[in-house]
C-alpha positions in Angstrom: -2.9 -10.6 95.1 -0.6 -8.5 93.0 2.0 -6.6 95.0 3.4 -3.2 94.2 6.8 -4.8 93.6 5.2 -7.1 90.9 3.6 -4.2 89.1 6.6 -2.0 89.1 8.1 -1.4 85.7 11.7 -2.5 85.5 13.7 0.3 83.9 15.6 -0.6 80.7 19.3 -0.3 81.1 20.8 2.7 79.4 23.3 0.6 77.5 20.5 -1.4 75.7 19.0 1.8 74.1 20.1 2.0 70.5 21.8 5.2 69.5 20.3 7.2 66.6 22.4 7.0 63.4 24.8 9.9 63.1 24.4 11.9 59.9 27.2 11.0 57.5 29.5 13.8 56.6 29.1 15.0 53.1 32.2 14.3 51.0 33.7 17.5 49.6 34.5 17.4 45.9 37.5 19.0 44.4 35.6 21.9 42.8 33.8 22.7 46.0 37.2 23.7 47.5 38.1 26.0 44.6 38.3 29.7 45.3 35.5 31.9 44.1 37.8 33.9 41.7 38.7 30.7 39.8 35.0 30.4 38.9 34.0 34.0 38.4 37.1 35.1 36.4 36.6 32.8 33.4 32.9 33.5 33.4 33.6 37.2 33.5 36.1 37.0 30.6 33.6 35.0 28.6 30.8 37.5 29.4 33.0 40.4 28.2 33.9 38.7 24.9 30.2 37.9 24.4 28.8 41.4 25.2 31.4 43.5 23.4 30.1 42.7 19.8 26.6 43.5 20.9 27.7 46.8 22.4 29.6 47.6 19.2 26.5 47.0 17.1 24.4 49.2 19.3 27.1 51.9 19.2 27.1 52.1 15.4 23.3 51.9 15.2 22.6 54.6 17.8 25.3 57.2 17.3 25.2 59.8 14.5 26.9 59.2 11.2 30.5 60.3 11.2 30.8 60.2 15.0 33.8 58.3 16.5 32.6 58.4 20.1 32.7 55.2 22.1 29.5 56.2 23.9 26.3 56.5 21.8 25.4 60.0 22.9 23.6 61.9 21.6 21.5 58.9 20.4 19.7 59.0 17.0 17.3 56.7 15.2 18.3 57.9 11.7 19.9 54.6 10.8 16.7 52.7 11.7 14.5 55.0 9.7 16.9 54.7 6.7 16.9 50.9 6.6 13.2 50.6 7.3 12.0 53.1 4.6 14.8 53.7 2.1 16.2 50.2 2.1 12.7 48.4 2.2 13.4 46.6 5.5 9.7 46.8 6.3 9.0 44.7 3.3 11.8 42.3 4.1 10.5 42.0 7.7 7.0 41.0 6.5 8.4 38.5 4.0 10.6 36.9 6.7 7.7 36.7 9.1 5.5 35.0 6.5 8.3 32.5 5.6 9.1 31.8 9.2 5.5 31.2 10.3 4.6 29.1 7.3 7.7 27.0 7.7 6.9 26.6 11.4 3.4 25.3 10.7 4.3 23.0 7.8 7.3 21.5 9.6 5.4 20.9 12.8 2.5 19.2 11.1 4.5 16.9 8.8 7.0 16.1 11.5 4.2 15.3 13.9 2.6 12.8 11.5 5.9 11.2 10.5 7.2 11.1 14.1 4.1 9.4 15.3 4.5 6.8 12.6 8.1 6.2 13.5 7.3 5.9 17.2 4.1 3.8 17.1 4.4 1.5 14.0 6.8 -1.1 13.0 7.6 -1.7 9.3 10.3 -3.4 7.3 12.3 -0.3 6.2 12.0 1.6 9.5 15.7 1.2 10.5 16.8 2.2 6.9 14.5 5.1 6.9 15.8 6.4 10.3 19.3 5.9 9.0 18.5 8.0 5.9 17.1 10.7 8.1 20.2 10.8 10.1 22.5 10.8 7.1 20.6 13.7 5.5 21.8 15.9 8.3 25.3 15.6 6.9 24.3 17.0 3.5 24.9 20.8 3.2 22.1 22.9 1.9 24.2 24.1 -1.1 24.1 20.6 -2.6 20.3 20.9 -2.8 20.2 24.1 -4.7 20.5 22.6 -8.2 17.8 19.9 -7.9 15.4 22.2 -6.0 15.9 24.9 -8.6 15.0 22.5 -11.4 12.0 21.2 -9.6 10.7 24.7 -8.8 11.4 25.9 -12.4 9.2 23.0 -13.7 6.5 23.9 -11.2 6.8 27.6 -12.2 7.5 28.5 -8.5 10.7 30.5 -9.0 10.6 34.0 -7.5 7.8 33.0 -5.1 7.8 32.8 -1.3 6.2 29.3 -1.7 9.5 27.9 -3.1 11.5 29.2 -0.1 8.9 27.9 2.3 8.9 24.4 0.8 12.7 24.3 0.6 13.0 25.4 4.3 10.4 22.8 5.3 12.2 20.0 3.5 15.5 21.0 5.0 14.0 21.0 8.6 12.0 17.8 8.4 14.6 15.1 9.1 15.7 16.5 12.5 12.2 17.5 13.4 10.8 14.0 12.8 13.6 12.5 14.8 12.9 14.8 17.8 9.1 14.3 17.6 9.5 10.6 17.4 11.7 10.5 20.5 9.3 12.6 22.4 6.3 10.5 21.5 8.1 7.4 22.6 8.2 8.9 26.1 4.4 9.0 26.2 3.1 5.6 27.6 1.3 3.6 25.0 -1.1 2.4 27.6 -2.7 5.9 27.7 -3.8 5.5 24.1 -5.0 2.0 24.7 -7.1 3.2 27.6 -8.7 5.9 25.3 -9.4 3.2 22.7 -11.2 1.1 25.4 -13.4 4.2 26.2 -14.5 4.3 22.6 -12.0 6.7 20.9 -10.5 6.0 17.6 -6.7 6.4 17.0 -6.9 10.0 15.8 -9.2 11.1 18.7 -7.0 9.3 21.3 -3.9 11.0 19.9 -5.6 14.4 19.9 -7.0 14.2 23.4 -4.4 12.1 25.2 -1.0 12.4 23.4 -1.0 15.8 21.8 -1.3 17.8 25.1 1.8 16.0 26.4 3.8 16.9 23.3 3.7 20.7 23.9 7.3 21.1 24.9 8.5 19.0 21.9 6.2 20.9 19.4 7.5 24.2 20.8 11.1 23.1 20.4 10.6 21.9 16.8 8.5 24.9 15.8 10.9 27.4 17.2 13.9 25.7 15.7 12.2 25.7 12.3 11.2 29.4 12.6 14.7 30.6 13.7 16.5 28.6 11.0 14.2 29.9 8.2 14.5 33.5 9.6 18.3 33.4 9.4 18.7 31.3 6.3 20.3 33.2 3.4 20.9 30.7 0.6 17.5 29.6 -0.4 16.0 33.2 -0.4 19.0 34.4 -2.5 18.7 31.7 -5.1 14.9 31.3 -5.5 13.9 35.0 -5.2 14.9 37.6 -7.7 12.2 40.3 -7.1 13.4 42.8 -4.5 9.9 43.1 -3.1 10.0 39.4 -2.1 13.4 39.2 -0.5 13.9 38.4 3.2 15.9 40.1 5.9 19.2 38.1 5.4 19.3 39.1 1.7 18.3 42.6 2.7 21.3 42.8 5.0 23.5 41.7 2.1 22.3 44.6 0.0 23.7 47.0 2.6 27.2 45.9 1.7 28.8 46.8 -1.7 32.2 46.4 -3.2 33.1 50.0 -2.7 31.7 50.9 0.7 29.7 49.7 3.7 27.2 51.8 5.6 28.1 50.6 9.1 25.3 52.5 10.8 22.6 51.1 8.5 24.1 47.6 8.7 24.1 47.7 12.5 20.5 48.9 12.6 19.5 46.2 10.1 21.2 43.6 12.3 19.4 44.7 15.4 16.0 44.6 13.5 16.9 41.1 12.3 17.9 39.9 15.8 15.0 41.3 17.8 12.3 38.7 16.8 14.7 35.8 17.5 15.6 37.2 20.9 12.0 37.7 21.8 11.1 34.1 20.7 13.9 32.6 22.8 13.1 34.8 25.8 9.5 33.4 26.0 10.1 29.8 25.1 13.6 29.0 26.6 12.1 26.7 29.3 10.0 24.8 26.8 12.8 24.6 24.3 15.3 23.0 26.7 12.6 20.5 27.9 11.6 19.6 24.4 15.1 19.0 23.0 16.2 17.0 26.1 13.0 14.9 26.1 13.2 14.3 22.3 16.8 13.2 22.5 16.2 10.5 25.0 15.1 7.0 23.9 11.8 6.1 25.4 
């Protein structure tokens, strides 16, 4: 017979209960103890030096001609109307949009094909080809003017937007191919192999499986190509002689002469040239950072 004393639960001594681990104190770093003003003061100075040129451009573009006020009031849009109609900035804007979009499409497509080949195939001259792509980034665009001009002259493409588009695409391809190649390496090769097992060929597997994962890289490469072609001055100046085919950078140059400079018109033209680039970066900044960081990492 079991007694009450036998069924009683013997209490565990308090000393035998393990203590819960105490949270470790977070080590404070040197910059965590810095006063706030040591952080905000340099940032504020940098912000002032960054914003003052933009305010100065807005001031000259919005205040009336001949005014010396430091505040753009009363504001006027006479300078914008002048450069858009009298100085043909509407035509320059359309030409720059055409060159930028065509360069974006051609650079992205060619870099996508070349980057896939560099990332997925092994061939004898692969290392030499990659080295040539890297070394081409050290060649300034001015050195390409003479050979490109001779090639376009033989093809009868001088004074055509196609010459500028091809030149901009060739200039952007090396860096774009390197970035796309690095981004494709981060996509597991097993995903394509699984698609092949399901009956897809290489192109279909790439289009269905790999291409959707390359969106940040494609946006980064395309936006970089568009912005560079939008701001590039040299190729448009050398290959285009007709004023109706010039781009915005060349149009800005026409606002300055040896005798005088129309500051109001020049400021208005600068704002017109900057607005598309600002809009592009405002909408794609997240994809741009992700694409460049992913394409720069070895897979």
